[in-house]
C-alpha positions as CSV (number, residue, x, y, z in Angstrom):
1,M,89.0,91.8,162.6
2,E,87.0,88.8,163.4
3,I,85.9,87.7,167.0
4,V,86.6,84.3,168.0
5,Y,86.9,82.2,171.2
6,I,89.1,79.0,172.1
7,L,88.9,76.6,175.3
8,R,92.4,76.1,176.4
9,R,93.1,73.8,179.5
10,I,95.8,75.0,182.2
11,E,98.8,73.0,182.9
12,D,101.7,72.7,185.5
13,D,103.4,73.6,182.4
14,G,101.9,75.4,180.5
15,Y,98.2,76.0,178.7
16,S,97.0,72.5,176.0
17,Y,94.5,73.8,173.1
18,L,90.7,72.2,172.1
19,S,91.7,71.6,168.1
20,N,89.2,70.5,165.1
21,K,91.2,68.1,163.6
22,T,91.1,65.5,167.3
23,F,88.7,67.5,168.9
24,N,91.1,66.7,172.3
25,F,93.8,69.0,173.9
26,L,96.3,69.3,172.4
27,K,100.1,71.1,174.7
28,Q,101.9,73.3,173.5
29,K,105.0,73.3,172.8
30,C,107.9,76.2,173.0
31,N,107.8,75.3,169.4
32,M,104.2,75.5,168.8
33,A,104.6,75.7,165.4
34,S,106.1,72.9,165.4
35,T,103.5,70.9,166.8
36,F,100.8,72.6,166.6
37,K,98.9,75.1,163.4
38,V,96.2,77.8,164.8
39,S,94.4,76.5,161.9
40,D,93.4,73.4,164.2
41,M,92.2,75.7,167.0
42,M,88.4,74.8,167.4
43,E,86.9,78.3,167.6
44,F,82.9,79.3,168.6
45,K,81.7,82.7,167.4
46,S,80.1,82.7,171.1
47,E,80.9,82.1,174.7
48,Q,78.0,81.1,174.9
49,D,78.9,78.7,172.1
50,A,81.7,77.1,173.9
51,E,80.9,77.0,177.4
52,S,77.4,74.8,175.4
53,Y,80.2,72.0,173.4
54,L,82.4,72.3,177.0
55,A,78.5,70.7,178.4
56,L,78.0,69.1,175.7
57,H,81.0,66.7,175.6
58,N,81.8,65.9,179.4
59,N,85.0,63.6,179.0
60,L,87.2,67.1,178.1
61,R,87.9,67.7,181.8
62,G,91.2,69.9,184.7
63,L,90.9,73.5,184.9
64,I,89.3,75.3,181.0
65,E,89.0,78.5,179.8
66,V,87.2,80.2,177.9
67,V,90.1,83.2,175.9
68,K,88.4,85.5,173.4
69,V,90.4,85.4,170.5
70,I,91.1,89.0,168.4
71,K,92.0,88.0,164.6
72,R,93.4,90.4,161.9
């Protein structure tokens, strides 16, 4: 079991997740598998790492939360 952190933006109609491929948020659709692979999510080793990344990239805007994720 591994704990990682991701950045998720809250939107009116759901969430979008920070991608390690585009370095931008990608929208979650009803069928997430068709639009976004879980392996494409940018992962951080700590909450502080995620917050530091967000502080350095001020082009990422909106209601953004750091989410703790357990990988099994």
